[in-house]
C-alpha positions, 0 to 999 in steps of 0.5 A: 219304509224301513222298520223291523218285523217279527216273525209272528204277530199275534192278533189281539181280540176284540171284545166290543163293538168298533167306532173308528176312522181310518184313511189307508194310503194311497192306492198302488194300482193308481200310482204305478199307472200314474208314475208310468204316465208321467215317465212318458210325458216330456215336462215334469208331473207332480203327484201326491198322495202317492203310495209309499210301498215296495210296488211302487218303490220298484216301479219309480226305481225302474224307470229312475234306471230308464232315465226319468227323474224321480224328486221328493220325499215318499214320507210326504207322499209327494214325488214330482216325475220328470219324464224319460229323455227320448233319446236315451237308450240303455248303453250297448243298444244299437237302436239303427239295428234293434239288436243289443251288443248284450249290455242290457239294461237291467230291471228288478221288479221284485214281485209286482205285477203291475211293474213287470207287466206295465213296464214290458209294454212300455219299454217295448213301445219305446224302443231299447235293450232291457232285462227284466227279472224278479223274485222266484215266485215272479217266474211262476206268473204267465207274461207270454200272452202280453209278449205275443201281442207286443210282438204282433204289434212290431216289438221283439220281445222275449221270455227266457222261458219257453212256457211264456214265463219271466225273465223277460227280454226286450229288444225293440225299436219300438211298435208300429201299431196295427190290429190284435185280439187280446185275452181277458181272462187271465190278467187285466194288468195285459190289457192296462200294459197295453193301452198305456204303451199304445200312444207311443205307436207309430201307426193307430193300436186297435186292441180286440177283447177275445173272451170275457174280462176279468177285474174290468173296473182296472181298466176303467182305471188304466184309461181314467188315468190315461187321459188325465195325462192328456191320451184318450182311448175310444172304446166302443159301445159294448166294451170289446174294442179299444183303439188308440191313436198316436199321441203324447202323454202330457204332464200333470198334476195328479191327485192319488185316492186312498187304496180301496183295497186297502180300505177292504181289511177296515170295512170287514172289521166292522162286518165281523165285530160290529159297530162301525168303521168310516174310511175317508178320502173314498166316494162313489166317483172312485176310479177303482172298482173294489169300493164295490166291496161294501156292496157285498157286506150290504148283501151279508146285512150290513148297512153302508153310508156313502159321503162325500168324501168317506164311507162307512160300514156299520153292523156285522155280517149275518148271512152269507152270500153267493157272489161273482167277485171276477171284477173285485178279485183283490178282495176274496180274501177279505170275503173269505175272512168275514164269510167265517162269521156269517150265517150259512155258506158263502160261495165266491165265484168267478176269480180262478184268475186268482191263483195266478197271482203272489199266490194261489189265492184260491188253493192257498187261501183254503189251506188257511182257512182250514186251519182255523176249523173252516169248512171249505170247499175249493172249485175251479173259479172260487170256493164256497166256504161254510161256517164252523167252529173256529180255533186259534191257529199260526196262519201262513201267509204264503209271502202275500200281503193280502193273505196277511191282511185278511187273515189277521181280521179273523184274530179280532174275534177268534183268540191266539190267531198268529200271523206268520212273516207279517212284513209281507204288507210292505208290498202295497201297505207297510203301515197295516198292522198299525192301522188295525190295531189303532181301529180294533183298540176302539173296540177295547174296554179302556 
């Protein structure tokens, strides 16, 4: 994954229509869930197709510090995970009293939301003493709701901030279980973390959803990965309550599918440039809700073809749409890039929680789109983008991988687009610009 990145990267426009195939790396979201579940199992699991990116390496490193054995090579996308030894606790931690001696296990999570939220829940349930820290932006990302939920289940978790922000301290002897309410409108990762931790409780855990749930497909993904490692979740018909009995994770051989969020950029490239792009390894039965991004493109006038193990998008996006993207919020920036080339405005709704991600993915996205000449109206829950005459611009990524990848798409049609800090894509897709260039080359004269 090591490579040298320039301070900025110019995108070369495409004059013709695209005709390309691409397979993104493994899903980061599935990879981090599978890493955690495998580490909580007694025995060795094999993960194939794992994403080699900053977020998964942070999760792997933290789990290794906690006593899991991670073997294999990232280049081959295959890892063997031997679960955490049940007797392991950080040095200086007194399990009998539930108190630390000040010598907590220090875990660095960078700016990886899945890593900190999944680990805080799992380690509080498992017991031990830990301190989880990250980069400055992580200390602006709320985690108080998750901390409160864990403490209601008998954990002992605190934040160093009075506002419920990381760093997070854990001094726990495990969780007993019980029935609690969980907010669903801030981040689905809170509920996912609790679900994966719940089998470790001494008694059944019942999680009652309060309010609307954003990114529900990620909850379905979590439950699907848990099932593959031997743990079941009972869900009410309305999907508002989750019951998890005490149970043991089982080792498994698990194959991780390509990243659907990463695939969205190549689908969008076809919608912007015309022609067709096929993404291999994805299909209708995918665990990832973000494959529904192609439905947005279909509404805009593109043609979508589903095959047994691939999805093809062809034809340009012709018209703006009005869409609720609360379930596929990681693709908001991608759709924003496409909307610049459609006829008529595009209204994106239901993604107010995007302001709390790696950056403010509403406010800061609007800033960058306006640099290009776009007309953007910002709303509490999203934005409206009206096409206009676009021009060259040097675009800031705000150290957000999705800003870098989505904004680069504009440069396929607008000369003079330059992406600052392109190296931030290492968070989920280190080879993104290499793959984008290969797809773009299919639309350039030989």
